C-alpha positions as a Markdown table, in Angstrom:
| # | Residue | x | y | z |
|---|---|---|---|---|
| 1 | Met | -0.2 | -0.1 | 0.0 |
| 2 | Lys | 1.6 | 3.4 | -0.9 |
| 3 | Leu | 1.6 | 6.2 | 1.5 |
| 4 | Glu | -0.6 | 8.0 | 0.4 |
| 5 | Glu | -3.3 | 5.4 | 0.6 |
| 6 | Arg | -2.1 | 4.4 | 4.3 |
| 7 | Met | -2.6 | 8.5 | 5.3 |
| 8 | His | -6.0 | 8.5 | 3.8 |
| 9 | Gln | -6.8 | 5.5 | 5.8 |
| 10 | Val | -5.8 | 7.3 | 9.1 |
| 11 | Lys | -7.6 | 9.8 | 7.7 |
| 12 | Ser | -10.5 | 8.5 | 7.2 |
| 13 | Glu | -10.8 | 6.8 | 10.7 |
| 14 | Val | -9.8 | 9.5 | 12.9 |
| 15 | Asp | -12.3 | 11.9 | 10.9 |
| 16 | Glu | -15.5 | 9.2 | 12.0 |
| 17 | Ala | -14.3 | 9.4 | 15.2 |
| 18 | Leu | -13.9 | 12.9 | 15.4 |
| 19 | Val | -17.3 | 13.0 | 13.7 |
| 20 | Arg | -19.3 | 10.6 | 16.4 |
| 21 | Phe | -16.8 | 12.5 | 18.9 |
| 22 | Phe | -18.2 | 15.9 | 18.1 |
| 23 | Ala | -21.8 | 14.1 | 17.8 |
| 24 | Lys | -21.9 | 13.2 | 21.9 |
| 25 | Lys | -20.4 | 16.6 | 22.9 |
| 26 | Arg | -23.1 | 18.2 | 21.2 |
| 27 | Gln | -25.6 | 16.4 | 22.9 |
| 28 | Glu | -23.3 | 17.5 | 26.1 |
| 29 | Ala | -23.3 | 21.3 | 25.5 |
| 30 | Lys | -27.6 | 21.2 | 25.0 |
| 31 | Arg | -28.0 | 19.8 | 28.3 |
| 32 | Ile | -25.5 | 22.5 | 30.0 |
| 33 | His | -27.7 | 25.5 | 27.7 |
| 34 | Pro | -28.1 | 25.3 | 24.0 |
| 35 | Ser | -26.8 | 28.5 | 23.6 |
| 36 | Thr | -23.4 | 26.4 | 24.1 |
| 37 | Val | -23.6 | 24.1 | 20.9 |
| 38 | Ala | -22.7 | 27.0 | 19.1 |
| 39 | Leu | -19.5 | 26.6 | 20.5 |
| 40 | Val | -19.4 | 22.6 | 20.1 |
| 41 | Asp | -19.4 | 23.9 | 16.3 |
| 42 | Gln | -17.1 | 26.0 | 16.0 |
| 43 | Ile | -14.7 | 23.7 | 17.2 |
| 44 | Ala | -15.7 | 20.6 | 15.0 |
| 45 | Asp | -16.2 | 23.3 | 12.0 |
| 46 | Leu | -12.4 | 24.0 | 12.1 |
| 47 | Thr | -11.0 | 20.5 | 13.2 |
| 48 | Leu | -12.6 | 18.4 | 10.4 |
| 49 | Arg | -12.3 | 21.4 | 8.4 |
| 50 | Ala | -8.9 | 19.9 | 6.4 |
| 51 | Gly | -7.0 | 18.4 | 8.2 |
| 52 | Lys | -4.2 | 16.0 | 6.8 |
| 53 | Arg | -4.2 | 14.5 | 10.3 |
| 54 | Val | -0.4 | 14.7 | 9.7 |
| 55 | Arg | -0.3 | 14.1 | 14.1 |
| 56 | Pro | -2.1 | 11.2 | 14.3 |
| 57 | Phe | -0.7 | 9.5 | 11.2 |
| 58 | Leu | 2.7 | 9.5 | 13.2 |
| 59 | Cys | 1.0 | 8.4 | 15.8 |
| 60 | Trp | -0.2 | 5.5 | 13.9 |
| 61 | Val | 3.6 | 4.8 | 12.6 |
| 62 | Gly | 5.3 | 4.5 | 16.0 |
| 63 | Tyr | 2.4 | 2.5 | 16.8 |
| 64 | Glu | 3.2 | -0.4 | 13.6 |
| 65 | Ala | 6.7 | 0.2 | 14.3 |
| 66 | Val | 6.8 | -1.4 | 17.0 |
| 67 | Gln | 4.2 | -4.1 | 16.1 |
| 68 | Val | 5.0 | -5.0 | 13.5 |
| 69 | Ile | 8.0 | -6.3 | 15.1 |
| 70 | Asp | 6.9 | -9.5 | 15.2 |
| 71 | Ser | 4.0 | -9.3 | 12.5 |
| 72 | Gly | 6.1 | -8.4 | 9.9 |
| 73 | Asn | 3.3 | -6.4 | 8.0 |
| 74 | Leu | 2.8 | -2.5 | 8.0 |
| 75 | Phe | -1.8 | -2.8 | 8.6 |
| 76 | Phe | -4.7 | -0.4 | 10.0 |
| 77 | Asp | -6.7 | -1.8 | 12.6 |
| 78 | Ser | -9.5 | 0.3 | 13.2 |
| 79 | Arg | -10.9 | -1.8 | 16.0 |
| 80 | Asn | -7.6 | -0.6 | 18.4 |
| 81 | Gln | -10.2 | 1.8 | 20.2 |
| 82 | Arg | -6.8 | 3.1 | 22.1 |
| 83 | Leu | -4.7 | 3.9 | 19.2 |
| 84 | Ile | -8.3 | 5.5 | 18.0 |
| 85 | His | -8.4 | 7.4 | 21.0 |
| 86 | Val | -4.9 | 8.8 | 20.7 |
| 87 | Met | -4.9 | 9.7 | 17.7 |
| 88 | Val | -8.5 | 11.9 | 17.9 |
| 89 | Gly | -6.7 | 13.8 | 21.3 |
| 90 | Leu | -3.5 | 14.8 | 18.9 |
| 91 | Glu | -6.0 | 16.0 | 16.8 |
| 92 | Leu | -8.4 | 17.8 | 19.3 |
| 93 | Phe | -5.0 | 18.9 | 21.1 |
| 94 | Gln | -3.8 | 20.4 | 17.3 |
| 95 | Thr | -7.7 | 22.4 | 17.4 |
| 96 | Phe | -6.4 | 24.1 | 20.7 |
| 97 | Ala | -3.1 | 24.7 | 19.2 |
| 98 | Leu | -4.3 | 26.9 | 16.1 |
| 99 | Ile | -7.3 | 28.1 | 17.6 |
| 100 | His | -4.3 | 29.8 | 20.4 |
| 101 | Asp | -2.0 | 30.8 | 17.4 |
| 102 | Asp | -4.2 | 32.4 | 15.7 |
| 103 | Ile | -5.6 | 34.9 | 18.3 |
| 104 | Met | -2.0 | 35.6 | 19.2 |
| 105 | Asp | -1.0 | 35.4 | 15.7 |
| 106 | Glu | -4.0 | 37.8 | 14.2 |
| 107 | Ser | -4.5 | 36.0 | 11.8 |
| 108 | Ala | -8.1 | 35.7 | 9.9 |
| 109 | Glu | -8.1 | 32.9 | 7.9 |
| 110 | Arg | -7.6 | 29.4 | 8.9 |
| 111 | Arg | -7.9 | 26.1 | 6.3 |
| 112 | Gly | -9.5 | 27.8 | 3.6 |
| 113 | Gly | -11.9 | 29.4 | 5.9 |
| 114 | Lys | -12.6 | 32.2 | 9.0 |
| 115 | Ser | -11.1 | 31.5 | 12.1 |
| 116 | Ile | -12.3 | 31.6 | 15.5 |
| 117 | His | -12.0 | 34.7 | 16.4 |
| 118 | Ala | -12.4 | 36.5 | 13.4 |
| 119 | Ser | -16.0 | 34.7 | 13.5 |
| 120 | Val | -17.0 | 35.2 | 17.6 |
| 121 | Gly | -14.4 | 37.3 | 19.0 |
| 122 | Lys | -11.3 | 37.0 | 20.8 |
| 123 | Ser | -13.2 | 36.1 | 23.9 |
| 124 | Met | -15.2 | 33.2 | 23.0 |
| 125 | Ala | -12.4 | 32.3 | 21.1 |
| 126 | Ile | -9.8 | 31.5 | 24.0 |
| 127 | Leu | -12.7 | 29.5 | 25.8 |
| 128 | Ala | -13.3 | 27.5 | 22.6 |
| 129 | Gly | -8.9 | 26.8 | 22.8 |
| 130 | Asp | -8.7 | 26.0 | 25.6 |
| 131 | Leu | -12.1 | 23.8 | 26.1 |
| 132 | Ala | -10.2 | 21.8 | 23.0 |
| 133 | Leu | -7.5 | 20.8 | 25.1 |
| 134 | Val | -9.8 | 20.3 | 27.8 |
| 135 | Trp | -11.1 | 17.6 | 25.1 |
| 136 | Ala | -8.0 | 16.2 | 24.3 |
| 137 | Asp | -7.2 | 15.1 | 27.4 |
| 138 | Glu | -10.5 | 14.0 | 27.7 |
| 139 | Glu | -9.6 | 11.2 | 24.8 |
| 140 | Met | -5.8 | 10.9 | 26.5 |
| 141 | Ser | -6.9 | 10.0 | 29.6 |
| 142 | Val | -8.9 | 7.1 | 28.3 |
| 143 | Val | -5.8 | 5.9 | 27.7 |
| 144 | Phe | -4.3 | 6.9 | 30.8 |
| 145 | Asp | -6.7 | 5.1 | 32.7 |
| 146 | Ser | -6.1 | 1.7 | 32.1 |
| 147 | Gly | -3.0 | 1.7 | 34.9 |
| 148 | Leu | -0.6 | 0.8 | 31.4 |
| 149 | Thr | 0.4 | 3.6 | 29.6 |
| 150 | Arg | 3.3 | 5.7 | 33.0 |
| 151 | Asn | 5.7 | 6.5 | 30.1 |
| 152 | Leu | 3.2 | 7.8 | 27.7 |
| 153 | Val | 1.5 | 10.3 | 30.0 |
| 154 | Met | 5.4 | 11.7 | 30.6 |
| 155 | Val | 5.4 | 12.3 | 26.7 |
| 156 | Tyr | 1.9 | 13.5 | 26.9 |
| 157 | Arg | 3.0 | 16.2 | 29.3 |
| 158 | Gln | 5.7 | 17.5 | 27.8 |
| 159 | Met | 4.2 | 17.9 | 24.7 |
| 160 | Lys | 2.2 | 20.3 | 25.8 |
| 161 | Glu | 5.2 | 21.7 | 27.6 |
| 162 | Glu | 7.4 | 22.1 | 24.8 |
| 163 | Val | 4.9 | 23.5 | 22.7 |
| 164 | Met | 3.8 | 26.1 | 25.4 |
| 165 | Tyr | 6.8 | 27.1 | 25.0 |
| 166 | Gly | 7.9 | 27.3 | 22.0 |
| 167 | Gln | 4.9 | 29.5 | 21.3 |
| 168 | Ala | 6.2 | 31.6 | 24.4 |
| 169 | Leu | 9.3 | 32.1 | 22.7 |
| 170 | Asp | 8.2 | 32.9 | 19.3 |
| 171 | Val | 5.9 | 35.9 | 21.0 |
| 172 | Met | 8.8 | 36.8 | 22.5 |
| 173 | Arg | 11.2 | 36.2 | 19.7 |
| 174 | Glu | 8.2 | 38.4 | 17.2 |
| 175 | Ala | 8.4 | 41.3 | 20.5 |
| 176 | Gly | 12.1 | 41.6 | 19.8 |
| 177 | Ala | 13.8 | 39.7 | 21.6 |
| 178 | Ser | 16.8 | 39.2 | 20.1 |
| 179 | Asp | 18.5 | 35.7 | 22.3 |
| 180 | Val | 15.1 | 33.8 | 20.9 |
| 181 | Ala | 16.8 | 31.9 | 17.3 |
| 182 | Gln | 13.8 | 31.0 | 15.2 |
| 183 | Glu | 15.7 | 27.9 | 14.7 |
| 184 | Arg | 15.0 | 27.1 | 18.4 |
| 185 | Val | 11.5 | 28.1 | 18.6 |
| 186 | Asp | 10.6 | 25.2 | 14.8 |
| 187 | Glu | 12.4 | 22.6 | 16.9 |
| 188 | Leu | 9.4 | 22.8 | 19.6 |
| 189 | Lys | 6.5 | 24.2 | 17.6 |
| 190 | Thr | 7.0 | 21.4 | 15.2 |
| 191 | Ala | 9.7 | 18.9 | 15.0 |
| 192 | Trp | 9.7 | 18.2 | 18.7 |
| 193 | Tyr | 5.3 | 18.4 | 19.0 |
| 194 | Ser | 4.3 | 16.9 | 15.0 |
| 195 | Val | 6.9 | 14.2 | 14.7 |
| 196 | Val | 8.5 | 13.1 | 17.4 |
| 197 | Arg | 6.6 | 13.1 | 20.3 |
| 198 | Pro | 4.1 | 11.6 | 18.1 |
| 199 | Leu | 6.4 | 9.0 | 16.8 |
| 200 | Gln | 7.1 | 8.0 | 20.0 |
| 201 | Ile | 3.4 | 7.8 | 21.8 |
| 202 | Gly | 2.3 | 5.5 | 19.2 |
| 203 | Ser | 5.2 | 3.5 | 20.5 |
| 204 | Cys | 4.6 | 4.2 | 23.7 |
| 205 | Leu | 0.8 | 2.4 | 23.6 |
| 206 | Ala | 2.2 | -0.2 | 21.6 |
| 207 | Ile | 4.8 | -1.1 | 24.1 |
| 208 | Ser | 2.4 | -0.8 | 27.2 |
| 209 | Gly | -0.9 | -2.6 | 25.1 |
| 210 | Ser | 1.5 | -5.5 | 25.7 |
| 211 | Pro | 2.9 | -6.8 | 28.4 |
| 212 | Ser | 4.9 | -9.0 | 25.9 |
| 213 | Arg | 6.4 | -5.8 | 24.5 |
| 214 | Ser | 7.8 | -4.5 | 28.4 |
| 215 | Gln | 10.5 | -6.1 | 27.5 |
| 216 | Ser | 12.1 | -6.7 | 23.7 |
| 217 | Pro | 12.0 | -9.3 | 21.3 |
| 218 | Pro | 14.8 | -11.2 | 21.1 |
| 219 | Gly | 17.5 | -10.1 | 18.2 |
| 220 | Arg | 16.0 | -7.1 | 17.9 |
| 221 | Trp | 16.3 | -4.7 | 20.7 |
| 222 | Pro | 18.7 | -5.1 | 23.6 |
| 223 | Lys | 16.5 | -6.4 | 25.9 |
| 224 | Asp | 16.6 | -4.2 | 28.7 |
| 225 | Ser | 16.2 | -0.3 | 27.2 |
| 226 | Phe | 13.9 | -1.8 | 23.6 |
| 227 | Gln | 11.9 | 1.8 | 24.8 |
| 228 | Val | 14.8 | 4.3 | 25.1 |
| 229 | Lys | 15.7 | 3.1 | 21.8 |
| 230 | Cys | 12.5 | 3.1 | 20.1 |
| 231 | Phe | 12.7 | 6.3 | 22.0 |
| 232 | Glu | 16.3 | 6.8 | 20.5 |
| 233 | Val | 15.1 | 6.0 | 16.4 |
| 234 | Trp | 12.3 | 8.9 | 16.8 |
| 235 | Glu | 14.6 | 12.0 | 18.4 |
| 236 | Arg | 17.2 | 11.1 | 15.7 |
| 237 | Tyr | 14.8 | 10.2 | 12.4 |
| 238 | Gly | 11.6 | 13.2 | 13.7 |
| 239 | Val | 13.9 | 16.2 | 14.2 |
| 240 | Pro | 15.6 | 16.3 | 10.9 |
| 241 | Val | 11.7 | 15.3 | 9.5 |
| 242 | Gly | 10.2 | 18.3 | 11.6 |
| 243 | Lys | 12.8 | 20.5 | 10.4 |
| 244 | Leu | 12.1 | 19.5 | 6.5 |
| 245 | Phe | 8.5 | 20.0 | 7.0 |
| 246 | Gln | 9.5 | 23.7 | 8.7 |
| 247 | Leu | 11.5 | 23.8 | 5.3 |
| 248 | Arg | 9.0 | 23.3 | 2.9 |
| 249 | Asp | 6.1 | 25.4 | 4.5 |
| 250 | Asp | 8.8 | 28.6 | 4.4 |
| 251 | Phe | 9.5 | 27.3 | 0.8 |
| 252 | Leu | 6.1 | 27.0 | 0.0 |
| 253 | Asp | 5.4 | 30.3 | 1.8 |
| 254 | Gly | 7.8 | 32.0 | -0.9 |
| 255 | Ala | 10.1 | 32.7 | 2.9 |
| 256 | Ile | 13.2 | 31.3 | 0.4 |
| 257 | Asp | 13.7 | 29.8 | -2.5 |
| 258 | Glu | 14.5 | 27.1 | -4.7 |
| 259 | Lys | 17.8 | 26.6 | -4.5 |
| 260 | Thr | 18.2 | 27.3 | -1.6 |
| 261 | Phe | 15.7 | 25.0 | 0.0 |
| 262 | Lys | 17.4 | 21.8 | -1.6 |
| 263 | Lys | 20.2 | 23.0 | -0.1 |
| 264 | Lys | 18.7 | 22.8 | 2.9 |
| 265 | Ala | 16.9 | 19.5 | 2.3 |
| 266 | Glu | 19.2 | 18.0 | 1.3 |
| 267 | Val | 21.2 | 17.7 | 4.8 |
| 268 | Leu | 18.1 | 17.1 | 6.4 |
| 269 | Arg | 16.8 | 14.3 | 4.6 |
| 270 | Asn | 20.7 | 12.8 | 4.8 |
| 271 | Ile | 20.1 | 13.2 | 8.8 |
| 272 | Ala | 16.7 | 11.6 | 8.8 |
| 273 | Asp | 18.1 | 8.7 | 6.2 |
| 274 | Gln | 20.7 | 7.5 | 7.8 |
| 275 | Ala | 18.9 | 7.7 | 11.5 |
| 276 | Val | 16.5 | 4.6 | 9.7 |
| 277 | Ser | 19.6 | 3.3 | 7.4 |
| 278 | Asp | 21.1 | 2.8 | 11.4 |
| 279 | Ala | 17.7 | 1.2 | 13.0 |
| 280 | Val | 16.9 | -2.3 | 13.7 |
| 281 | Ile | 13.8 | -2.2 | 12.4 |
| 282 | Thr | 11.7 | -3.8 | 9.8 |
| 283 | Asp | 12.4 | -3.7 | 5.5 |
| 284 | His | 8.1 | -2.1 | 6.3 |
| 285 | Thr | 9.2 | 0.3 | 8.6 |
| 286 | Arg | 12.3 | 1.4 | 7.2 |
| 287 | Ala | 10.7 | 2.0 | 3.8 |
| 288 | Leu | 7.9 | 3.7 | 5.2 |
| 289 | Leu | 9.8 | 5.8 | 7.2 |
| 290 | Leu | 11.9 | 6.5 | 3.7 |
| 291 | Asp | 9.0 | 7.7 | 2.3 |
| 292 | Ile | 7.6 | 10.1 | 5.0 |
| 293 | Val | 11.1 | 11.8 | 3.9 |
| 294 | Gln | 10.5 | 12.1 | 0.7 |
| 295 | Phe | 6.6 | 13.3 | 0.7 |
| 296 | Val | 8.1 | 15.5 | 3.0 |
| 297 | Cys | 10.0 | 17.0 | 0.5 |
| 298 | Thr | 7.9 | 17.4 | -2.2 |
| 299 | Arg | 4.5 | 18.2 | -0.6 |
| 300 | Lys | 2.7 | 20.4 | -3.0 |
| 301 | Ser | 0.6 | 22.2 | 0.6 |
C-alpha cells in the first residue's frame, strides 16, 4: 500500500471518530444550555476543515513500528479503540494550538476559512481553544486510565509543555527578543510537537498494550532498553524530518527560494535517512519512514 493510501486510511478513521465525538459533545452542551452548542460547532468546524491528520498518522506509524516487529506487516486496525482515542486526542490538541496561535498572530483565516476569533471574537475563541484542550486530555485519559501507560502520560505532558514554551518563545521573538533563535522555535513547535512526540506516543501505546513488549523481541532491540531505543530512533529521525516540514512550509510560503530549499533539505534528508539506516527495524517500517521523508520534501501544501 502506498504512503498516500495509508495516510488517507488513517485520516478517514480519525475523521469518523471525530464526527462521533462532536456529536456526543453537542448533546452534552445542549443539556447545559442550547446556546453552548455553537461553541462546539465552532471547534468541530475548524477541526474537520481540511486537516491532513499528520500527527495521528505519525502516531499510527510509531505504534505499528513496534507491532510490526513480530508480524512483519503494516496494517491499520480500526478496532483498536485505544489507538483511535489517542489519535483523536492529538488532533484535538492541534485544534487548541491552532485557535490560540491564530489569536496571538491575529490571523483572519485558517484552513481555507475564517479563524474562530474572526468569527466569534477573541473571548469566545480563547474559550474554544481551552475547551479543545480539555477534550484532548479527555480522550487521552481513556488510555491513561488503563494503568499501563505511565510513559505515554509523560510524553504527552512533555509535548504540551514544549508547545507552550515554543509559542512563548515565538511571541518573545516577534516582540524583538534577540536571544531567541527561530530554529529553536521551529524545533519545539514543529519538529518535536509534530513529528517526534506523536511517533513516541504511538510506540508507548504499543509497548504498554502488550506485556510481551515491555521487553524486546529476541534479536531486535537490547532486551533491557526496548523503549529507550525506540525513543532514540524517533528523536534522531523526527527532528530532521520536522525541520524538513518547516523548511518546505517556508518554501511554499515564498520565504526561501528553491535553491536554498534544496541545499538545506539535502542536509536534513541525509540525517533522517541515516537514522533510518542505523535503526534496528523491519524493512516494512524502514520503507515507510523513507517514504515519509520523500513526501515531506515534495508535498504541495
